[in-house]
C-alpha positions in Angstrom: 221.3 -96.0 229.2 224.1 -95.0 231.5 223.5 -92.7 234.4 225.4 -90.8 237.1 223.5 -89.9 240.3 224.7 -87.6 243.0 223.0 -87.7 246.4 223.0 -84.8 248.8 221.0 -83.9 251.9 219.0 -81.3 250.0 218.3 -83.5 247.0 219.6 -85.7 244.3 220.5 -85.1 240.7 220.8 -87.8 238.0 222.5 -87.3 234.6 221.6 -89.9 231.9 222.6 -90.0 228.3 220.1 -90.9 225.5 222.1 -91.3 222.2 218.9 -92.1 220.2 217.3 -88.7 221.1 220.7 -86.9 221.2 220.2 -85.5 224.7 221.4 -85.7 228.2 218.6 -85.9 230.7 219.2 -84.2 234.1 216.6 -85.1 236.8 216.3 -83.5 240.2 214.5 -85.1 243.2 213.7 -83.8 246.7 214.5 -86.0 249.7 211.7 -87.7 251.6 211.1 -86.5 255.1 212.8 -88.4 257.9 209.5 -90.1 258.7 207.9 -91.9 255.8 204.1 -92.1 255.2 203.9 -95.5 256.8 205.2 -94.0 260.1 208.6 -95.8 259.9 211.8 -93.9 260.1 214.4 -94.3 257.4 217.7 -95.7 258.5 220.1 -93.2 259.9 222.5 -92.0 257.2 220.3 -93.4 254.4 218.0 -90.9 252.7 215.3 -91.7 250.2 214.3 -89.4 247.5 211.0 -88.6 245.7 211.9 -89.8 242.2 208.2 -90.2 241.3 208.0 -86.3 241.7 211.3 -85.6 239.9 211.8 -82.7 237.5 213.6 -83.6 234.3 215.2 -81.5 231.7 216.7 -82.7 228.4 219.9 -80.9 227.4 221.2 -80.8 223.9 225.0 -81.2 223.4 225.7 -77.4 223.6 223.7 -77.0 226.8 225.4 -80.1 228.4 228.7 -78.7 227.3 228.1 -75.6 229.4 227.9 -77.7 232.5 230.9 -79.8 231.5 233.0 -76.7 230.8 232.1 -75.2 234.1 233.0 -78.4 235.9 236.4 -78.5 234.2 237.1 -74.9 235.1 236.3 -75.5 238.7 238.6 -78.5 238.7 241.4 -76.5 237.2 241.1 -74.0 240.1 239.8 -71.2 237.8 236.1 -71.0 238.2 234.6 -68.3 236.0 233.3 -65.1 237.6 229.8 -65.7 236.1 228.0 -68.9 237.1 226.1 -70.7 234.3 222.4 -70.3 233.9 220.7 -72.4 231.2 217.2 -71.3 230.2 215.4 -74.2 228.5 212.2 -74.0 226.6 210.7 -77.3 225.4 209.4 -75.7 222.2 212.8 -75.7 220.7 212.6 -79.5 220.7 209.0 -79.4 219.4 207.6 -80.4 222.9 205.1 -78.8 225.1 205.8 -77.9 228.7 206.9 -75.2 231.1 210.2 -73.3 230.8 212.9 -74.7 233.0 216.1 -73.0 234.3 219.2 -74.7 235.6 221.7 -72.7 237.7 225.0 -73.4 239.3 225.5 -71.1 242.3 228.4 -70.7 244.6 227.6 -71.5 248.2 230.7 -70.7 250.3 233.5 -73.1 249.3 231.1 -75.3 247.4 228.5 -75.0 244.7 224.8 -76.0 244.3 222.9 -77.2 241.3 219.4 -75.8 241.1 216.4 -76.3 238.8 213.4 -73.9 238.7 210.1 -74.7 237.0 206.8 -72.9 237.5 208.3 -70.9 240.4 209.4 -74.0 242.4 213.0 -74.8 243.0 214.9 -78.0 243.8 218.4 -77.4 245.0 221.1 -80.1 245.3 224.2 -79.2 247.3 226.8 -78.8 248.4 228.5 -79.9 245.2 232.3 -80.1 245.6 235.3 -81.1 243.6 234.7 -84.8 243.7 231.2 -84.2 242.3 232.4 -82.0 239.6 235.0 -84.6 238.7 232.3 -87.2 238.2 230.1 -84.8 236.2 233.1 -83.9 234.0 234.0 -87.5 233.4 230.4 -88.5 232.6 229.8 -85.6 230.2 233.2 -86.1 228.5 232.3 -89.7 227.9 228.7 -89.3 226.7 228.5 -85.9 224.9 230.2 -87.4 221.8 227.5 -90.2 221.8 224.7 -87.6 221.6 226.2 -85.5 218.8 224.5 -85.7 215.5 226.1 -88.3 213.3 227.2 -87.2 209.9 225.2 -88.7 207.0 226.5 -88.9 203.4 223.6 -88.6 201.0 224.0 -89.7 197.4 221.4 -88.5 195.1 219.5 -91.4 193.4 220.3 -90.1 190.0 224.1 -90.5 190.5 225.3 -94.0 190.2 228.4 -95.1 191.7 231.1 -95.5 189.2 232.6 -98.9 189.2 236.2 -99.0 188.1 236.6 -101.1 185.0 239.4 -103.5 184.5 241.6 -102.7 181.7 242.0 -105.3 179.0 245.3 -107.1 179.1 247.0 -108.9 176.3 248.6 -112.2 176.8 252.1 -112.4 175.5 253.9 -115.7 175.0 257.3 -115.7 176.5 260.0 -117.7 174.7 260.9 -120.9 176.5 264.2 -120.9 178.1 266.6 -123.5 176.9 268.5 -125.3 179.6 271.8 -127.1 178.7 
């Protein structure tokens, strides 16, 4: 499974494609505090994230395309007036779980990605042009892989017709006489 992870001060977001299920998983994780539970400080400039407490949402191709289209519009210099909001209910996939909402909000010159579940929010930002370029490239590459594959069904009562060879007659050619 291929993945794209974007790390920011406020959190991290990971996009991963699952062609077997036909979804793009988007996971959000908060950063660890500067001091870890063992009392050791993390190295300066290197953050660690709480991936064991991540919040994951599974987007179908149409939901993932909303994020990809927004990224492409931002890169073209024409961001839409309305930022995307994706309300996701697991029941539409036959799963149980809380409703989740992904938002992309403008924060000054940059944007932020945010997920809300059970009233709690995880925000990842600032997300700039280079991040949108990576998101666009990832989704452009993997959305076709998660689309439903066409299936051709042939009813069992219909048999494939096999072309029959036409009978040919052998004709004797007269022998040439050479002088």
